[in-house]
C-alpha positions as a printed NumPy array, in Angstrom:
array([[  0.08 ,   0.066,   0.093],
       [  1.282,   3.896,  -0.498],
       [  3.309,   5.02 ,   2.571],
       [  1.186,   6.934,   5.12 ],
       [  2.885,   9.816,   6.84 ],
       [  4.482,   9.36 ,  10.192],
       [  2.372,  13.098,  11.297],
       [ -1.093,  10.985,  10.673],
       [  0.128,   7.57 ,  12.646],
       [  1.135,   9.906,  15.161],
       [ -1.691,  12.09 ,  15.377],
       [ -4.158,   8.949,  15.418],
       [ -2.155,   7.194,  18.124],
       [ -2.402,  10.279,  20.3  ],
       [ -6.074,  10.857,  19.347],
       [ -7.122,   7.631,  20.533],
       [ -4.48 ,   6.875,  23.848],
       [ -2.184,   4.113,  22.436],
       [  1.285,   4.196,  20.679],
       [  3.283,   3.751,  17.744],
       [  6.534,   1.962,  17.05 ],
       [  9.092,   3.52 ,  15.208],
       [ 11.699,   0.54 ,  14.371],
       [ 15.161,   1.576,  13.272],
       [ 16.587,   0.094,  10.058],
       [ 19.689,  -0.62 ,   9.195],
       [ 19.756,  -3.193,   6.525],
       [ 17.232,  -4.885,   4.292],
       [ 16.449,  -7.35 ,   6.465],
       [ 15.467,  -5.025,   9.212],
       [ 12.878,  -3.471,   6.776],
       [ 11.378,  -6.565,   5.782],
       [ 11.474,  -8.003,   9.358],
       [  9.383,  -4.681,  10.268],
       [  6.883,  -4.901,   7.412],
       [  6.526,  -8.573,   7.905],
       [  5.572,  -8.025,  11.982],
       [  3.453,  -5.121,  11.581],
       [  1.395,  -7.493,   8.997],
       [  1.182, -10.181,  11.181],
       [  0.299,  -7.684,  14.096],
       [ -1.81 ,  -6.182,  12.073],
       [ -0.557,  -2.399,  13.215],
       [  0.957,   0.564,  12.176],
       [  4.494,   1.296,  12.554],
       [  7.265,   3.975,  11.685],
       [ 10.375,   2.707,   9.754],
       [ 13.196,   4.853,  10.569],
       [ 16.456,   5.807,   9.285],
       [ 19.269,   7.2  ,  12.273],
       [ 22.053,   9.326,  10.901],
       [ 24.654,   6.735,  12.058],
       [ 22.789,   4.46 ,   9.792],
       [ 23.446,   6.126,   6.677],
       [ 27.048,   6.839,   7.529],
       [ 26.852,   2.856,   7.256],
       [ 25.942,   2.723,   3.96 ],
       [ 29.02 ,   5.018,   3.042],
       [ 26.831,   8.288,   3.554],
       [ 24.371,   7.682,   0.921],
       [ 20.809,   8.225,   2.041],
       [ 18.815,   7.212,  -1.253],
       [ 20.052,   3.595,  -1.779],
       [ 18.874,   2.277,   1.502],
       [ 15.91 ,   4.674,   2.159],
       [ 14.429,   3.468,  -1.852],
       [ 15.162,  -0.123,  -0.27 ],
       [ 13.209,   0.763,   2.494],
       [ 10.689,   2.613,   0.749],
       [ 10.133,  -0.23 ,  -1.558],
       [  9.582,  -2.579,   0.942],
       [  6.874,  -0.329,   2.867],
       [  5.16 ,   0.319,  -0.367],
       [  4.776,  -3.743,  -1.306],
       [  3.658,  -4.42 ,   2.68 ],
       [ -0.599,  -4.436,   3.477],
       [  0.295,  -2.89 ,   6.925],
       [  0.069,   1.241,   7.089],
       [  3.89 ,   2.197,   7.282],
       [  5.579,   5.463,   7.483],
       [  9.551,   6.609,   6.496],
       [ 11.249,   8.959,   9.258],
       [ 14.749,   9.941,   9.267],
       [ 16.519,   9.96 ,  12.696],
       [ 18.172,  11.964,  15.189],
       [ 19.645,  14.199,  12.209],
       [ 22.618,  16.641,  13.181],
       [ 23.545,  17.083,   9.516],
       [ 21.732,  19.989,   7.785],
       [ 22.94 ,  18.489,   4.566],
       [ 20.871,  14.991,   5.531],
       [ 17.843,  17.092,   6.866],
       [ 17.753,  19.083,   3.437],
       [ 17.781,  15.292,   1.787],
       [ 14.61 ,  14.197,   3.767],
       [ 12.017,  15.071,   1.459],
       [ 13.214,  14.396,  -1.982],
       [ 13.833,  10.751,  -0.827],
       [ 10.494,  10.125,   0.306],
       [ 10.584,  10.819,   4.304],
       [  7.55 ,  12.176,   5.786],
       [  9.239,  13.24 ,   8.948],
       [ 12.341,  14.134,  10.469],
       [ 14.074,  13.702,  14.036],
       [ 16.12 ,  17.29 ,  14.454],
       [ 19.021,  16.501,  17.323],
       [ 20.065,  19.26 ,  18.631],
       [ 19.734,  18.014,  22.029],
       [ 23.965,  18.442,  22.67 ],
       [ 23.457,  22.381,  22.529],
       [ 23.296,  24.818,  25.072],
       [ 19.572,  25.478,  25.234],
       [ 19.346,  28.934,  23.748],
       [ 21.51 ,  26.98 ,  20.314],
       [ 18.966,  23.673,  20.447],
       [ 16.301,  26.376,  20.155],
       [ 17.14 ,  28.171,  17.147],
       [ 18.575,  24.988,  15.397],
       [ 15.265,  23.363,  16.024],
       [ 13.11 ,  26.603,  15.12 ],
       [ 15.164,  26.874,  11.753],
       [ 14.75 ,  23.227,  10.986],
       [ 11.038,  23.39 ,  11.613],
       [ 10.576,  26.028,   9.786],
       [ 12.35 ,  24.68 ,   6.736],
       [ 10.653,  21.59 ,   7.185],
       [  7.19 ,  22.657,   7.679],
       [  7.367,  24.66 ,   4.372],
       [  7.962,  20.962,   2.716],
       [  5.313,  18.981,   4.761],
       [  7.445,  17.766,   6.74 ],
       [  6.845,  16.594,  10.499],
       [  9.307,  17.251,  12.684],
       [ 10.766,  15.55 ,  16.056],
       [ 13.229,  17.305,  18.361],
       [ 14.768,  16.557,  21.596],
       [ 15.28 ,  18.287,  25.277],
       [ 17.099,  16.266,  27.823],
       [ 19.973,  13.908,  27.727],
       [ 19.135,   9.903,  26.757],
       [ 22.472,   9.34 ,  26.139],
       [ 23.979,   5.867,  25.195],
       [ 24.142,   7.083,  21.152],
       [ 26.976,   6.901,  18.825],
       [ 28.859,   4.572,  21.574],
       [ 28.902,   7.265,  24.054],
       [ 29.443,   5.904,  27.89 ],
       [ 26.215,   4.971,  28.997],
       [ 24.368,   7.954,  30.751],
       [ 23.12 ,   7.99 ,  34.452],
       [ 19.34 ,   8.975,  33.203],
       [ 18.799,   9.874,  36.592],
       [ 21.408,  12.05 ,  36.937],
       [ 20.795,  15.681,  38.187],
       [ 20.03 ,  17.378,  35.148],
       [ 19.616,  14.622,  32.556],
       [ 15.805,  14.321,  32.355],
       [ 13.402,  16.542,  30.805],
       [ 12.489,  19.889,  32.662],
       [  8.226,  20.31 ,  32.568],
       [  8.398,  24.048,  32.099],
       [ 11.61 ,  24.071,  30.255],
       [  9.537,  21.416,  27.812],
       [  6.425,  23.646,  27.559],
       [  8.854,  26.697,  26.581],
       [ 11.048,  25.008,  24.05 ],
       [  7.991,  23.898,  22.123],
       [  5.985,  27.003,  21.974],
       [  9.534,  28.733,  20.79 ],
       [ 10.268,  26.062,  18.5  ],
       [  7.238,  24.878,  16.657],
       [  7.978,  21.28 ,  16.824],
       [  5.82 ,  18.412,  16.172],
       [  6.716,  15.843,  18.797],
       [  9.205,  16.165,  21.42 ],
       [ 11.597,  13.476,  22.371],
       [ 11.762,  13.408,  26.619],
       [ 14.666,  11.797,  28.685],
       [ 12.634,   9.885,  31.462],
       [ 14.774,   7.252,  32.416],
       [ 15.721,   5.252,  29.326],
       [ 18.759,   5.316,  27.468],
       [ 20.262,   4.448,  23.717],
       [ 21.782,   1.125,  23.178],
       [ 20.56 ,  -0.711,  26.446],
       [ 21.146,  -3.978,  26.395],
       [ 19.414,  -5.323,  29.226],
       [ 15.423,  -4.407,  30.05 ],
       [ 16.452,  -2.301,  33.241],
       [ 15.417,   1.002,  32.602],
       [ 13.479,   2.462,  35.283],
       [ 11.165,   5.166,  33.681],
       [ 10.04 ,   8.265,  36.098],
       [  6.443,   7.7  ,  35.823],
       [  5.312,  11.28 ,  37.299],
       [  8.06 ,  12.832,  34.963],
       [  5.821,  11.796,  32.032],
       [  2.458,  12.533,  33.225],
       [  4.086,  16.15 ,  34.539],
       [  5.106,  16.339,  31.101],
       [  2.19 ,  15.245,  29.314],
       [  0.195,  18.046,  31.147],
       [  2.872,  21.033,  29.851],
       [  3.372,  20.085,  26.607],
       [  0.831,  20.248,  23.814],
       [  2.679,  17.951,  21.351],
       [  2.77 ,  13.965,  21.663],
       [  5.487,  12.949,  23.577],
       [  8.211,  10.954,  22.299],
       [ 10.661,   7.85 ,  24.108],
       [ 13.808,   6.938,  23.092],
       [ 16.129,   3.791,  24.419],
       [ 12.465,   1.858,  24.653],
       [ 14.652,  -0.825,  23.894],
       [ 15.976,  -0.884,  27.852],
       [ 12.486,  -0.538,  28.935],
       [ 10.566,  -3.655,  30.373],
       [  7.201,  -4.673,  28.958],
       [  5.188,  -3.334,  32.034],
       [  6.965,   0.095,  32.249],
       [  6.122,   0.951,  28.374],
       [  2.58 ,   0.361,  28.658],
       [  2.465,   2.356,  31.578],
       [  4.511,   5.308,  29.778],
       [  2.023,   4.81 ,  27.307],
       [ -0.712,   4.868,  29.175],
       [  0.363,   8.424,  30.88 ],
       [  1.023,  10.309,  27.739],
       [  4.221,   8.744,  25.461],
       [  2.703,   7.88 ,  22.358],
       [  6.137,   7.401,  19.569],
       [  7.813,   4.55 ,  21.347],
       [ 11.6  ,   4.409,  19.7  ],
       [ 12.906,   0.368,  19.24 ],
       [ 15.932,  -0.1  ,  17.878],
       [ 18.819,  -2.068,  19.843],
       [ 16.178,  -4.631,  20.41 ],
       [ 16.349,  -5.629,  17.06 ],
       [ 19.985,  -5.702,  16.876],
       [ 19.969,  -7.967,  19.781],
       [ 17.388, -10.262,  17.842],
       [ 18.975, -10.147,  14.868],
       [ 22.8  , -10.612,  16.099],
       [ 21.531, -13.821,  18.197],
       [ 20.537, -15.396,  15.332],
       [ 23.268, -15.282,  13.193],
       [ 25.452, -16.758,  16.253],
       [ 23.214, -19.343,  16.971],
       [ 22.609, -20.508,  13.247],
       [ 26.085, -20.328,  12.698],
       [ 27.144, -21.908,  15.402],
       [ 24.556, -24.734,  14.542],
       [ 25.721, -24.838,  10.471],
       [ 28.654, -22.777,   9.182],
       [ 29.035, -22.133,   6.053],
       [ 29.457, -19.479,   3.742],
       [ 26.254, -18.845,   1.99 ],
       [ 24.596, -15.776,   4.489],
       [ 20.846, -16.804,   3.301],
       [ 20.183, -19.37 ,   6.268],
       [ 21.422, -16.915,   9.089],
       [ 20.164, -14.192,   7.47 ],
       [ 17.003, -16.007,   7.42 ],
       [ 16.756, -16.715,  10.953],
       [ 17.819, -12.975,  11.69 ],
       [ 15.186, -11.46 ,   9.682],
       [ 12.74 , -14.167,  11.629],
       [ 13.873, -13.264,  15.119],
       [ 13.241,  -9.569,  14.077],
       [  9.949, -10.157,  13.216],
       [  9.082, -11.878,  16.135],
       [ 10.409,  -8.752,  18.112],
       [  8.704,  -6.309,  16.29 ],
       [  5.243,  -8.129,  16.401],
       [  6.012,  -8.319,  20.171],
       [  6.729,  -4.808,  20.176],
       [  3.187,  -3.662,  17.912],
       [  0.831,  -6.109,  20.115],
       [  2.466,  -4.632,  23.718],
       [  1.429,  -1.003,  22.522],
       [ -2.16 ,  -2.115,  21.607],
       [ -4.393,  -1.714,  19.005],
       [ -4.499,   1.704,  17.274]])
């Protein structure tokens, strides 16, 4: 079916009080697993390609974007294409021509005033071209090989009053918030601050986004969505499933043909996608 937009999937989830999952694509097998998992769960999903994934593909957005979009269009599930954690202005400008309906502009490492200015400029540029823009305030941490962040350290979490001012000053369509999760967690031991999620939901008029969801237990994710989180980003959980399946397959039957172990990897990721989509509830 034709691609849907991230904006419409998030708006629908926001209105209905459920969550929509956004899964990171690195290889073609990731995209295929997300599409198949969404079909099995009979749920919408967002396929997102990060700036790091683009760098992995030689800095070329076009090929991986075209392949991911083709997989999404061939699926019977409602799927959207999102560009994630963009810090490079050139990559932002490449999003619309490649079929992305949304971009997460990441200026979170800049001082607050610079973050506001950079994000507001990106929002103006993106909205002129029909792009839905997500941004981040706070420190989720764990990205790009950086050391794990204490998600509950002073100053790490998103302040509700500052978040309200940030959204008003930038015009973003959604806000990624730091509430206790961290990127690249391989254990599901993150402890979310649900009181903070409720306070942010009350303070901020746009949908909230949770990054680092792979490290969050199922019960906490359900509670977070009930408390106001709408877009739930999942990346490491797919990579863990992929890598574990490849290791097991090669241990059982070493060989040079990648298809048997990549098939197992794709199947494992599909199961993971279906689990998360079922967890977040029908929408």
